[in-house]
N, C-alpha and C positions, 0 to 999 in steps of 0.2 A: 732172339730175345736177349740172350746173353751179350751179344755184340752191341745191342742197343744200350744195355746197362753200362757197358764199358765206355761207350761213346759219351753217355751222359756224365759218368764219373770223370772222364778226362776233361769234359767241358767245365764241370764244376771246379775241378782242381786248377785248370787254366785260368778261370775267372777269379778264383781266390788268389792265385799267384799274381795276376795282373793287378788286382785291387791292392794287394800288399805292396807291390812295387810303386804304384801310384801314391799310396799313403805315405810311404817312406820318402818319395820325391817331394811331396807337398810339405812334409815336416822339414826336410832339408831346406826347401825354398823359404819357408816361414822363418827358419832359424837365421837366414841370411838377410833379413829385413834390416834396413838402415834406419836407426833412430834419428828423427829430425828434431831440431830445436832443443837439443840437450843443454842443460845448464847445470853447472857444478859449483859447489861452494869450496873455496880454497882458503888456506890459512893466511897466505901472504897477499893474495889479490882479491879476496872476497868472491863475489859471483863472477863466473867466467862461462862463456859459451864454448862448447866443445863438440866437434863433429859437424855434420851437415846441418845447415841453417837456412831458414827462409829469411828474406830481407826484412820482413816485418819485425823480427826479433830485435833489431837494432834500434827501433823507435820506442822500445820499452826500457824502463829503469833497470839497472843503472847505466846502460849503454847509450841511452838517448842523451845523456849529459854531454858527451863528446860528439856523438853522431849527428844530432839535430843541428847543433851550432855550426859544425863544419859544413854540413849539407846546405844550410841556409845562407851562409856567408860566402861560399865559394863562387867566384865569378868565372863562368865558363869562357873558354876561348872559342868564340862562335865560328871562327874560320876553321879551326880543327874539327869542331862538331859537324860542320858542313862537309868536310872531307870524310869523316867517319860515315856519314850517310851515303856520300858518293861511292865510297868503297864498300858499301853494303855490310856494315858491321853486324847487322841483324841476321846475317846468314852464317855467322861464326858462333861457336860455343865458347863461353868463358868459364874457366875454373879459377876461383879466387880463394886463396888461402889467407886467412886473417888471424890475428891474435887480439882478443878484446882487452888484453893487458898491454898491448904494444902501441907506442906513440905514433910510429909510422903508419900503422893500420888506422889509428884514430884520425889521422890526417887524410890519407889517400883513399881509404875505403868509402867514406861518405862522398868524396869527390867523384869516385867511379860511379857510385849509385846515382848521383845527380846527372852525370853524363848519360848513363843508360836510360834514365827517365826522359831526358831531353830527346834522345833518338828513338824513344818508344821501343827499347830493346825487349824482346820477349822473355818473360821469366822462365819459360821452359828451356831456354838455352843457357841459363845461368846456374852454376853450381857454386855454392858458398860453403867453405869448410873452415871451421874455427879450430885452431890448434892451441895446445898448452905452451908453456915457456920452453919445453924441450922440443917444440915443433912437432908434436905427436897428436894424432886424432884416433878415435876409437876404431875407425875402419882401415887405418894404415894408408890412406890415400897419399900422404906426404911421401911415402916410399915409392909408390907407383909413379908419382910425378917428379920425384927427386927434388923435393922442396926442403930447403934448410934455412930460409929467411922469410919473414913476413913484413908487409904483404907481398904475395906473389900472385900476379895476374897472368894466367896462361890463355893464349888464344889458339883455338883448335878449329880445324875444318876437316870433316869426314874422319874424325878420330886421330888426325895427325896434327902435331904441334906446329904452328906457324911461327910463334915467338912468345916471349914472356917479359913482363916487367917485374923486376926483383927489388924489393925493399923501398925504393923510391924512383920516380921517373927521371931518366937521364936528361930529358929536355926541361925538367922543372914542372911539366904539366902532364897529368895522366892521359888526357885526350890526345896530346901531341905524340906521346909514346905509342899510344894505340894506333894512330895514323901511320907512324913509322913501321910498326909491326905489320899492319895490313898491306903496306907497300911491298913488303917482302914476299907476299903471296903471289907468286908468278904462275899459279895454276899447276905447279909440278905435282902437287898432291893428287889432283884430279887426273893428271896424265899418268901418274903411277898406278892409280886404281884401274884405269882403262887398259893399261899395259898388262896388268895381271890377268885381266879377263880375256885378253886375246891370245 
């Protein structure tokens, strides 16, 4: 009988301990949630997006003033768009750093969004991070990705960087720069993954 009580007490203590650990883990997890679509008011720049954003934020005022105009007026290089499809851009992840205060971002970010719409790029593979004038975001992603200029478009596959476009396209066209980046992907990332498993 006494052994039975001891066993029950041990089970109760174990269950309480397990429940406590799970509760702490859940609190830790919820504390690390990323705030999406954060907008801040600044003295010099007025409203500014900061941190992780959904693309829909850019069609709202005051960002739509520059975003919609550039998106609508930009003429795509259809040959480059065809190359992007051929090189299966939709299988890559894009991490895009922008500044809603930055003229280069005003030009190239809407162009990128038009390109992605044209190739039916999945939103689930797109990460947009808005930074302040110091190129900082609330989550510190700019440090992880070593970003010091905007816009920066990073192309990744299987978590490995294939290439990036920094500040402005070297070819003069975002879609042409993306084609050049995709051409660099010789499959070595995939080979590296399989090499580690063997």
